[in-house]
All heavy atoms as an XYZ file, in Angstrom:
762
protein
N      86.297     17.142      9.955
C      85.562     16.247     10.823
C      84.986     17.024     11.989
O      83.786     16.927     12.283
C      86.479     15.126     11.281
C      85.861     14.180     12.249
S      86.945     12.826     12.713
C      88.170     13.649     13.683
N      85.824     17.782     12.683
C      85.344     18.521     13.843
C      84.424     19.674     13.440
O      83.560     20.064     14.226
C      86.523     19.051     14.651
C      87.260     17.962     15.368
O      86.689     16.913     15.661
N      88.522     18.168     15.632
N      84.608     20.194     12.232
C      83.707     21.250     11.758
C      82.303     20.725     11.622
O      81.344     21.391     12.039
C      84.207     21.790     10.391
O      85.516     22.285     10.556
C      83.305     22.878      9.877
N      82.142     19.525     11.068
C      80.806     18.945     10.929
C      80.223     18.582     12.267
O      79.024     18.734     12.496
C      80.859     17.747      9.982
C      81.285     18.106      8.602
C      82.356     17.469      7.998
C      80.614     19.089      7.886
C      82.742     17.799      6.732
C      80.999     19.424      6.597
C      82.067     18.793      6.011
N      81.042     18.103     13.184
C      80.592     17.822     14.557
C      80.103     19.103     15.220
O      79.002     19.135     15.807
C      81.696     17.191     15.390
C      81.424     17.210     16.858
C      80.529     16.302     17.430
C      82.015     18.148     17.698
C      80.242     16.336     18.798
C      81.758     18.175     19.058
C      80.875     17.275     19.606
O      80.598     17.303     20.933
N      80.889     20.147     15.122
C      80.570     21.407     15.772
C      79.260     21.965     15.233
O      78.366     22.375     15.982
C      81.707     22.410     15.565
C      81.556     23.707     16.305
C      82.049     23.856     17.589
C      80.890     24.797     15.726
C      81.898     25.043     18.282
C      80.736     25.979     16.417
C      81.248     26.098     17.688
O      81.098     27.271     18.358
N      79.122     21.986     13.891
C      77.909     22.535     13.303
C      76.696     21.670     13.605
O      75.606     22.188     13.810
C      78.102     22.694     11.791
C      76.938     23.380     11.095
C      76.661     24.793     11.575
O      77.590     25.474     12.051
O      75.502     25.225     11.484
N      76.854     20.363     13.646
C      75.727     19.489     14.014
C      75.259     19.789     15.426
O      74.048     19.822     15.688
C      76.139     18.027     13.882
C      74.973     17.072     14.163
C      75.417     15.656     14.227
N      76.253     15.474     15.393
C      77.171     14.537     15.532
N      77.410     13.698     14.546
N      77.877     14.446     16.631
N      76.200     19.992     16.329
C      75.808     20.297     17.701
C      75.115     21.652     17.780
O      74.163     21.810     18.568
C      77.043     20.279     18.608
C      77.765     18.961     18.696
C      76.900     17.851     19.182
O      76.278     17.141     18.373
N      76.829     17.657     20.478
N      75.529     22.600     16.972
C      74.866     23.917     16.969
C      73.468     23.774     16.393
O      72.505     24.347     16.940
C      75.711     24.932     16.138
C      74.931     26.213     15.891
C      77.019     25.232     16.862
N      73.307     23.028     15.305
C      72.001     22.878     14.646
C      71.030     22.158     15.581
O      69.850     22.541     15.671
C      72.165     22.141     13.301
C      70.821     21.694     12.750
C      72.871     23.012     12.298
N      71.485     21.126     16.241
C      70.567     20.360     17.113
C      70.424     20.964     18.500
O      69.547     20.541     19.252
C      71.068     18.899     17.263
O      72.382     18.921     17.829
C      71.099     18.193     15.917
N      71.251     21.951     18.833
C      71.162     22.566     20.160
C      71.791     21.708     21.254
O      71.532     21.931     22.426
N      72.594     20.736     20.874
C      73.241     19.863     21.843
C      74.496     20.535     22.396
O      75.067     21.413     21.744
C      73.613     18.534     21.188
O      72.497     17.887     20.648
N      74.948     20.127     23.590
C      76.164     20.714     24.130
C      77.396     20.287     23.312
O      77.476     19.175     22.806
C      76.243     20.170     25.557
C      75.424     18.937     25.543
C      74.343     19.152     24.527
N      78.344     21.201     23.219
C      79.576     20.936     22.498
C      80.642     20.548     23.516
O      80.953     21.313     24.416
C      80.024     22.180     21.703
C      78.950     22.520     20.678
C      81.355     21.969     21.047
C      79.122     23.866     20.023
N      81.174     19.345     23.368
C      82.201     18.846     24.288
C      83.560     19.069     23.644
O      83.906     18.462     22.644
C      81.998     17.372     24.569
C      80.653     17.070     25.174
N      80.329     17.391     26.467
C      79.533     16.515     24.642
C      79.095     17.026     26.720
N      78.581     16.486     25.620
N      84.350     19.955     24.231
C      85.665     20.234     23.698
C      85.770     21.674     23.212
O      84.801     22.447     23.221
N      86.974     22.022     22.804
C      87.256     23.369     22.293
C      87.719     23.208     20.848
O      88.666     22.477     20.568
C      88.359     24.053     23.140
C      88.671     25.426     22.582
C      87.919     24.153     24.579
N      87.068     23.903     19.935
C      87.340     23.783     18.510
C      87.502     25.175     17.914
O      86.581     25.695     17.280
C      86.202     23.029     17.809
C      85.916     21.674     18.416
C      84.858     21.503     19.278
C      86.738     20.594     18.142
C      84.589     20.273     19.828
C      86.473     19.373     18.676
C      85.425     19.203     19.530
N      88.681     25.810     18.089
C      88.837     27.191     17.612
C      88.755     27.329     16.086
O      88.129     28.243     15.595
C      90.219     27.602     18.137
C      90.931     26.344     18.441
C      89.883     25.313     18.748
N      89.375     26.424     15.350
C      89.344     26.502     13.887
C      87.999     26.028     13.357
O      87.403     26.654     12.469
C      90.508     25.690     13.274
C      90.442     25.674     11.768
C      91.834     26.237     13.750
N      87.487     24.950     13.904
C      86.199     24.416     13.446
C      85.060     25.377     13.705
O      84.130     25.467     12.910
C      85.915     23.088     14.145
O      86.883     22.144     13.766
N      85.134     26.126     14.799
C      84.050     27.085     15.068
C      84.064     28.233     14.056
O      83.019     28.825     13.792
C      84.182     27.646     16.485
O      85.397     28.359     16.615
N      85.228     28.510     13.471
C      85.287     29.539     12.419
C      84.783     28.998     11.077
O      84.220     29.754     10.295
C      86.720     30.060     12.277
C      87.286     30.811     13.473
C      88.745     31.140     13.243
C      86.481     32.081     13.734
N      85.013     27.722     10.809
C      84.603     27.123      9.541
C      83.175     26.615      9.549
O      82.570     26.444      8.478
C      85.540     25.968      9.197
C      86.997     26.316      8.926
C      87.821     25.055      8.715
C      87.119     27.254      7.741
N      82.601     26.361     10.690
C      81.269     25.764     10.799
C      80.175     26.595     10.142
O      79.286     26.013      9.520
C      80.934     25.500     12.272
N      80.183     27.911     10.210
C      79.110     28.672      9.551
C      79.058     28.480      8.033
O      78.021     28.743      7.428
C      79.420     30.129      9.904
C      80.198     30.051     11.165
C      80.984     28.790     11.072
N      80.115     28.005      7.433
C      80.094     27.722      5.990
C      79.125     26.602      5.642
O      78.639     26.507      4.515
C      81.497     27.359      5.496
C      82.562     28.450      5.621
C      83.923     27.881      5.232
C      82.226     29.636      4.770
N      78.828     25.744      6.613
C      77.935     24.596      6.407
C      76.615     24.744      7.163
O      75.954     23.766      7.459
C      78.645     23.307      6.844
C      79.933     23.078      6.145
C      81.141     23.408      6.738
C      79.951     22.568      4.862
C      82.337     23.201      6.074
C      81.143     22.356      4.195
C      82.346     22.681      4.807
N      76.213     25.979      7.437
C      75.009     26.224      8.258
C      73.724     25.842      7.552
O      72.718     25.632      8.198
C      74.962     27.697      8.697
O      74.874     28.524      7.552
N      73.720     25.717      6.224
C      72.517     25.367      5.496
C      72.207     23.894      5.467
O      71.150     23.486      5.000
N      73.104     23.060      5.960
C      72.920     21.608      5.913
C      72.095     21.128      7.102
O      72.129     21.712      8.183
C      74.267     20.899      5.893
C      75.172     21.186      4.705
C      76.502     20.476      4.883
C      74.514     20.774      3.413
N      71.343     20.044      6.880
C      70.558     19.461      7.957
C      71.446     18.677      8.916
O      72.613     18.361      8.597
C      69.481     18.539      7.381
O      70.099     17.399      6.787
N      70.898     18.350     10.073
C      71.653     17.605     11.071
C      72.032     16.224     10.540
O      73.107     15.711     10.838
C      70.843     17.478     12.356
N      71.156     15.603      9.758
C      71.447     14.295      9.194
C      72.620     14.332      8.217
O      73.492     13.449      8.226
N      72.634     15.339      7.340
C      73.740     15.460      6.395
C      75.048     15.797      7.115
O      76.119     15.288      6.743
C      73.439     16.539      5.378
C      72.409     16.119      4.354
C      72.204     17.182      3.303
C      71.122     16.726      2.337
N      70.897     17.691      1.259
N      74.982     16.632      8.140
C      76.175     16.958      8.915
C      76.708     15.712      9.621
O      77.932     15.509      9.677
C      75.868     18.068      9.944
C      75.636     19.445      9.347
C      75.062     20.361     10.405
C      76.903     20.020      8.765
N      75.816     14.885     10.118
C      76.228     13.656     10.771
C      76.880     12.714      9.783
O      77.907     12.083     10.081
C      75.041     12.985     11.464
C      75.467     11.817     12.323
O      76.463     11.904     13.024
N      74.720     10.728     12.240
N      76.309     12.598      8.580
C      76.877     11.746      7.550
C      78.268     12.229      7.152
O      79.202     11.431      7.009
C      75.944     11.707      6.322
O      74.662     11.223      6.721
C      76.515     10.803      5.229
N      78.429     13.530      6.945
C      79.731     14.082      6.584
C      80.746     13.876      7.712
O      81.916     13.591      7.445
C      79.600     15.567      6.245
C      78.903     15.862      4.917
C      78.618     17.344      4.782
C      79.735     15.371      3.750
N      80.307     14.020      8.948
C      81.199     13.770     10.092
C      81.652     12.317     10.095
O      82.855     12.047     10.294
C      80.467     14.121     11.402
C      81.254     13.789     12.617
N      81.049     12.648     13.334
C      82.279     14.443     13.228
C      81.896     12.604     14.352
N      82.650     13.675     14.303
N      80.745     11.385      9.861
C      81.109      9.968      9.848
C      82.052      9.649      8.702
O      83.016      8.881      8.866
C      79.838      9.099      9.757
C      78.958      9.173     10.987
C      79.572      8.485     12.187
O      80.279      7.475     12.003
O      79.364      8.971     13.293
N      81.791     10.211      7.530
C      82.672      9.974      6.376
C      84.087     10.482      6.675
O      85.078      9.791      6.429
C      82.095     10.627      5.106
C      80.847      9.870      4.654
C      83.123     10.713      4.004
C      80.071     10.573      3.555
N      84.183     11.674      7.240
C      85.491     12.232      7.569
C      86.191     11.419      8.639
O      87.404     11.191      8.588
C      85.356     13.688      8.013
S      84.925     14.811      6.687
N      85.426     10.947      9.631
C      86.003     10.149     10.709
C      86.575      8.835     10.155
O      87.701      8.471     10.478
C      84.962      9.853     11.792
C      85.533      9.223     13.009
C      86.071      9.886     14.072
C      85.684      7.835     13.274
N      86.518      8.954     14.997
C      86.284      7.698     14.546
C      85.337      6.675     12.590
C      86.562      6.481     15.098
C      85.619      5.448     13.153
C      86.222      5.356     14.398
N      85.793      8.116      9.352
C      86.269      6.856      8.800
C      87.434      7.046      7.841
O      88.352      6.229      7.807
C      85.124      6.095      8.129
C      84.282      5.377      9.130
C      83.026      5.732      9.538
C      84.613      4.209      9.887
N      82.584      4.864     10.506
C      83.535      3.925     10.721
C      85.748      3.408      9.910
C      83.556      2.835     11.591
C      85.766      2.324     10.774
C      84.658      2.045     11.613
N      87.402      8.131      7.057
C      88.532      8.424      6.173
C      89.787      8.664      6.988
O      90.873      8.161      6.663
C      88.203      9.655      5.304
O      86.995      9.408      4.574
C      89.326      9.959      4.358
N      89.662      9.407      8.067
C      90.808      9.671      8.952
C      91.373      8.376      9.536
O      92.602      8.167      9.510
C      90.325     10.608     10.054
C      91.376     11.014     11.024
N      91.410     10.540     12.331
C      92.453     11.826     10.905
C      92.451     11.041     12.941
N      93.094     11.827     12.112
N      90.527      7.512     10.024
C      90.977      6.247     10.604
C      91.621      5.369      9.556
O      92.691      4.756      9.793
C      89.791      5.521     11.290
C      89.306      6.314     12.511
C      90.175      4.103     11.690
C      90.356      6.536     13.565
N      91.033      5.269      8.366
C      91.611      4.443      7.321
C      92.968      4.980      6.869
O      93.887      4.191      6.605
C      90.654      4.355      6.133
C      89.405      3.510      6.381
C      88.450      3.615      5.186
C      89.744      2.074      6.656
N      93.128      6.281      6.796
C      94.420      6.847      6.431
C      95.481      6.541      7.496
O      96.647      6.294      7.158
C      94.298      8.349      6.218
C      93.610      8.768      4.933
C      93.411     10.279      4.894
C      94.375      8.299      3.720
N      95.100      6.553      8.750
C      96.032      6.188      9.825
C      96.460      4.721      9.693
O      97.641      4.389      9.805
C      95.402      6.456     11.214
C      95.306      7.945     11.453
C      96.215      5.781     12.317
C      94.552      8.342     12.695
N      95.504      3.837      9.408
C      95.828      2.426      9.233
C      96.729      2.202      8.023
O      97.662      1.402      8.078
C      94.568      1.582      9.111
C      93.840      1.376     10.384
C      92.475      1.172     10.409
C      94.512      1.395     11.610
C      91.784      0.966     11.594
C      93.835      1.209     12.809
C      92.482      0.990     12.795
N      96.457      2.882      6.932
C      97.304      2.759      5.744
C      98.709      3.258      6.048
O      99.700      2.614      5.703
C      96.668      3.520      4.558
C      95.412      2.795      4.092
C      97.654      3.678      3.412
C      94.571      3.568      3.118
N      98.805      4.414      6.705
C     100.121      4.956      7.047
C     100.875      4.023      7.975
O     102.081      3.829      7.841
C      99.966      6.338      7.678
C     101.276      6.950      8.101
C     102.187      7.397      7.155
C     101.596      7.072      9.442
C     103.386      7.961      7.532
C     102.791      7.628      9.843
C     103.689      8.072      8.874
N     100.175      3.435      8.935
C     100.845      2.524      9.885
C     101.375      1.272      9.191
O     102.406      0.733      9.600
C      99.872      2.119     10.984
N     100.731      0.859      8.116
C     101.210     -0.314      7.375
C     102.346      0.033      6.420
O     103.186     -0.815      6.109
C     100.066     -0.975      6.599
C      99.179     -1.781      7.504
O      99.676     -2.632      8.225
N      97.905     -1.511      7.475
N     102.382      1.242      5.929
C     103.450      1.671      5.004
C     104.692      2.078      5.809
O     105.827      1.970      5.309
C     102.951      2.844      4.125
C     101.870      2.334      3.180
C     104.079      3.469      3.355
C     101.187      3.422      2.389
N     104.514      2.516      7.026
C     105.592      3.062      7.842
C     106.839      2.186      7.940
O     107.960      2.691      7.804
C     105.084      3.436      9.219
C     106.038      4.188     10.110
C     106.334      5.564      9.507
C     105.472      4.350     11.489
N     106.727      0.873      8.197
C     107.961      0.065      8.333
C     108.815      0.025      7.077
O     109.997     -0.274      7.135
C     107.440     -1.330      8.671
C     106.094     -1.112      9.238
C     105.554      0.093      8.565
N     108.255      0.353      5.932
C     108.979      0.307      4.673
C     109.422      1.700      4.209
O     109.984      1.829      3.140
C     108.129     -0.352      3.584
C     107.659     -1.717      3.990
C     106.344     -1.939      4.384
C     108.550     -2.795      4.038
C     105.916     -3.188      4.759
C     108.126     -4.043      4.426
C     106.810     -4.227      4.800
O     106.391     -5.455      5.196
N     109.150      2.702      5.018
C     109.503      4.059      4.612
C     110.714      4.556      5.418
O     111.206      3.912      6.320
C     108.320      4.995      4.865
O     108.124      5.205      6.256
N     111.155      5.757      5.055
C     112.288      6.331      5.742
C     111.939      6.936      7.080
O     112.792      7.377      7.822
C     112.947      7.403      4.855
C     112.062      8.592      4.598
C     112.751      9.585      3.703
C     111.890     10.806      3.460
N     112.541     11.788      2.652
N     110.663      6.940      7.440
C     110.214      7.527      8.714
C     110.120      6.505      9.847
O     109.674      6.835     10.931
C     108.844      8.187      8.522
C     108.867      9.303      7.545
N     108.584      9.140      6.223
C     109.196     10.600      7.692
C     108.714     10.276      5.595
N     109.077     11.185      6.465
N     110.562      5.275      9.603
C     110.484      4.245     10.620
C     111.356      4.570     11.830
O     111.056      4.153     12.950
C     110.874      2.895     10.022
C     110.519      1.720     10.879
C     109.233      1.596     11.380
C     111.427      0.748     11.157
C     108.877      0.509     12.150
C     111.097     -0.341     11.941
C     109.805     -0.451     12.436
N     112.415      5.344     11.619
C     113.316      5.683     12.728
C     112.603      6.538     13.780
O     113.027      6.583     14.927
C     114.548      6.396     12.199
C     114.272      7.787     11.722
N     113.788      8.072     10.488
C     114.428      8.966     12.336
C     113.641      9.382     10.347
N     114.018      9.963     11.452
N     111.541      7.211     13.414
C     110.804      8.043     14.394
C     110.223      7.165     15.474
O     110.299      7.477     16.661
C     109.704      8.849     13.673
C     108.864      9.605     14.679
C     110.324      9.807     12.666
N     109.623      6.036     15.105
C     109.054      5.140     16.089
C     110.115      4.360     16.850
O     109.963      4.055     18.028
C     108.074      4.162     15.447
C     106.734      4.771     15.162
C     106.253      4.866     13.875
C     105.960      5.290     16.187
C     105.045      5.425     13.614
C     104.743      5.865     15.931
C     104.262      5.930     14.657
N     111.195      4.007     16.169
C     112.241      3.232     16.826
C     113.125      4.074     17.727
O     113.865      3.519     18.542
C     113.081      2.518     15.787
C     112.391      1.373     15.052
C     113.342      0.725     14.084
C     111.839      0.367     16.021
N     113.048      5.367     17.642
C     113.893      6.214     18.507
C     113.461      6.115     19.968
O     114.316      6.210     20.845
C     113.853      7.654     18.024
O     112.552      8.189     18.167
N     112.195      5.929     20.228
C     111.727      5.857     21.629
C     112.309      4.650     22.350
O     112.937      4.806     23.406
C     110.184      5.897     21.687
C     109.699      5.673     23.110
C     109.664      7.202     21.135
N     112.154      3.395     21.827
C     112.793      2.291     22.561
C     114.304      2.366     22.523
O     114.974      1.897     23.464
C     112.271      1.042     21.844
C     111.754      1.510     20.552
C     111.342      2.921     20.708
N     114.879      2.929     21.478
C     116.332      3.052     21.398
C     116.855      3.929     22.546
O     117.833      3.598     23.205
C     116.730      3.615     20.049
C     118.218      3.596     19.859
O     118.922      2.777     20.448
N     118.708      4.484     19.030
N     116.231      5.052     22.788
C     116.653      5.935     23.866
C     116.373      5.300     25.223
O     117.185      5.378     26.142
C     115.958      7.313     23.736
C     116.177      8.161     24.985
C     116.454      8.035     22.500
N     115.219      4.649     25.346
C     114.838      4.034     26.620
C     115.792      2.894     27.001
O     116.100      2.710     28.170
C     113.408      3.515     26.546
C     112.905      2.927     27.808
C     112.644      3.699     28.918
C     112.740      1.547     27.917
C     112.184      3.142     30.105
C     112.294      0.975     29.081
C     112.009      1.781     30.183
N     116.234      2.116     26.022
C     117.078      0.941     26.299
C     118.561      1.208     26.136
O     119.369      0.288     26.299
C     116.643     -0.213     25.372
C     115.207     -0.700     25.562
C     114.843     -1.707     24.497
C     115.012     -1.287     26.952
N     118.957      2.421     25.832
C     120.376      2.697     25.607
C     121.149      2.711     26.926
O     120.593      2.950     27.991
C     120.534      4.035     24.878
O     120.085      5.080     25.704
N     122.447      2.488     26.808
C     123.320      2.509     27.974
C     123.610      3.941     28.358
O     123.761      4.808     27.496
C     124.637      1.831     27.645
C     124.510      0.402     27.299
C     125.871     -0.133     26.959
N     125.750     -1.459     26.380
C     126.702     -2.324     26.326
N     127.910     -2.018     26.774
N     126.521     -3.499     25.779
N     123.747      4.162     29.643
C     124.091      5.492     30.108
C     125.613      5.677     30.203
O     126.117      6.774     30.103
C     123.442      5.770     31.462
C     121.917      5.795     31.442
C     121.395      6.022     32.851
C     121.395      6.824     30.502
N     126.310      4.560     30.381
C     127.774      4.621     30.452
C     128.338      4.395     29.043
O     127.778      3.633     28.259
C     128.336      3.512     31.355
C     127.948      3.752     32.819
O     127.809      4.924     33.183
O     127.793      2.756     33.544
N     129.449      5.054     28.734
C     130.037      4.839     27.407
C     130.581      3.420     27.276
O     130.925      2.762     28.268
C     131.155      5.880     27.341
C     131.419      6.279     28.743
C     130.170      6.044     29.521
N     130.664      2.939     26.022
C     131.213      1.616     25.779
C     132.694      1.583     26.173
O     133.425      2.532     25.956
C     131.079      1.252     24.282
C     129.658      0.989     23.791
C     129.684      0.778     22.292
C     129.083     -0.219     24.494
N     133.114      0.499     26.763
C     134.512      0.335     27.136
C     134.890      0.975     28.477
O     136.057      0.981     28.839
N     133.925      1.503     29.217
C     134.245      2.103     30.502
C     134.588      1.008     31.501
O     133.869      0.035     31.648
C     133.073      2.919     31.027
C     133.352      3.556     32.359
C     132.171      4.327     32.891
C     132.518      4.909     34.239
N     131.394      5.545     34.866
N     135.711      1.167     32.146
C     136.146      0.190     33.149
C     135.815      0.719     34.538
O     135.976      1.908     34.819
C     137.647     -0.035     33.042
C     138.132     -0.645     31.720
C     139.648     -0.671     31.701
C     137.574     -2.039     31.569
N     135.339     -0.173     35.412
C     135.043      0.270     36.775
C     136.332      0.567     37.535
O     137.371     -0.042     37.276
C     134.284     -0.912     37.376
C     134.702     -2.092     36.575
C     134.992     -1.584     35.173
N     136.271      1.469     38.459
C     137.441      1.795     39.280
C     137.723      0.657     40.246
O     136.810      0.050     40.801
C     137.211      3.085     40.065
C     137.138      4.278     39.181
O     137.733      4.295     38.100
N     136.412      5.285     39.605
N     138.987      0.382     40.456
C     139.399     -0.670     41.380
C     139.303     -0.134     42.789
O     139.744      0.978     43.108
C     140.812     -1.126     41.076
C     140.934     -1.792     39.714
S     142.639     -2.182     39.234
C     143.180     -3.187     40.576
N     138.701     -0.911     43.699
C     138.538     -0.487     45.095
C     139.888     -0.246     45.781
O     140.017      0.648     46.609
C     137.732     -1.520     45.872
C     136.268     -1.555     45.422
O     135.780     -0.492     44.937
O     135.608     -2.597     45.592
N     140.879     -1.046     45.457
C     142.194     -0.895     46.112
C     142.862      0.408     45.701
O     143.687      0.938     46.449
C     143.090     -2.084     45.776
O     143.317     -2.138     44.393
N     142.539      0.961     44.562
C     143.139      2.201     44.100
C     142.366      3.410     44.656
O     142.948      4.398     45.061
C     143.159      2.257     42.551
C     143.897      1.088     41.961
C     143.674      3.586     42.040
C     145.384      1.211     41.998
N     141.063      3.314     44.653
C     140.257      4.467     45.044
C     140.035      4.558     46.561
O     139.490      5.531     47.039
C     138.847      4.402     44.366
O     138.239      3.157     44.704
C     139.005      4.519     42.859
N     140.434      3.556     47.338
C     140.203      3.555     48.796
C     141.246      4.336     49.551
O     141.253      4.376     50.769
C     140.176      2.125     49.298
N     142.186      4.982     48.925
C     143.256      5.715     49.619
C     142.783      6.945     50.287
O     142.129      7.768     50.190
C     144.368      6.092     48.662
C     145.051      4.866     48.170
C     146.150      5.316     47.257
N     146.752      4.099     46.705
C     148.013      4.005     46.388
N     148.813      5.011     46.594
N     148.474      2.917     45.931
């Protein structure tokens, strides 16, 4: 996706926003394509990427990787004190 963006910007002479170290190495492989074809390929790759994310997000709750997302609220909402810890009595600790 970024390779087609990078090469389209080079072909049209537009400024490149961002740093694309891998895409800048792969972009010359597509130097013979027109700006329109590069734009079409960029859009196809972008939509494919988004659709794959949506598919993965819908499959995730039924997979074994669901614990990755649930670990964040679990850590955030966990207790800092161990279970069964009793508070110190003021009459004992005031000596």
